[in-house]
N, C-alpha and C positions, 0 to 999 in steps of 0.2 A: 472818660471820667476815671479817675483813680479810685481804687478800692481803699478800704480802711487800712488794710495791711500796708500798702505802699505809702499812704499818707503818714502812718506812724513811723515807718522806716525812714522817710524823708525828715520827719520831725526829729528823730533820734540822731540822724546825721547832722542836721543843722544845729542841734543842741551841742553835739560834740565839737563842731567847728567853732561855735561861739565860745564855748568853755576853753577850748585850746588856745584861741586867739587872746582871750582875756588873761589866761594864765601866763602865756608867753609875753604879753605886754607888760604886766606888772611884776613878774618874776622872771628868772632865767630857766624855769622848768618847762619841760614838754610833757604833754599829756599822752602817755602811751601805756599799753598793757601788752604783755607778752602773748604771742600767738597761741600757745597751749592753754593759757588761762582764758583767753577770749573764746577759744573753741569749747572749753568745758562750760563756760557761762551760757553760750548759745545752745548747747545740748541740754543743759538744765532748764532753760527757758522753753525749749521745745517739747520736753517730756510732759505727758498728761499728769494731772494732780495725784492720781492714785498710784503712779509708778515712781514719782519723784522722791528721792531720799530726803530732800529738804524743801521747804517752801520757797518758791521764787516768784515774787508778786509782779514782776515786770513782764509785759507781753513779749512774745518772740520777735515781732516786727520792730518794736522799739529797741530791743537788745541788739538785733541784727543791724539796725541803722547806726547805733552808737558804737558798736564794736567792729563793724564791717571794715573800717579803715585799717584796723590792726590785723585783720585776717588777710587783707589784700596786699599790704605793704609791710616790708620788714625794715625796721629802723636799725641802723648801725651806729652805736654810740662811740664818740671819740672823746679822748681825755680833754677836760676843760670846757665841755659843752653841757 
């Protein structure tokens, strides 16, 4: 049985997949976040509340699922896409 952490991570990845497909279907844009920004957001989500410089209300597992694709793959943009 999967723990709550992995269920939320899968939910975040599924949400990202659906949002990316819908955005690509109705517009010509791709949903992507640069790797350094994704890394900083995951670090902020993992910090405890008393250490965090800003409030980040999204759980680490959901953030990891949503931004995991950007951390694993690097997208190279071409002119006209």
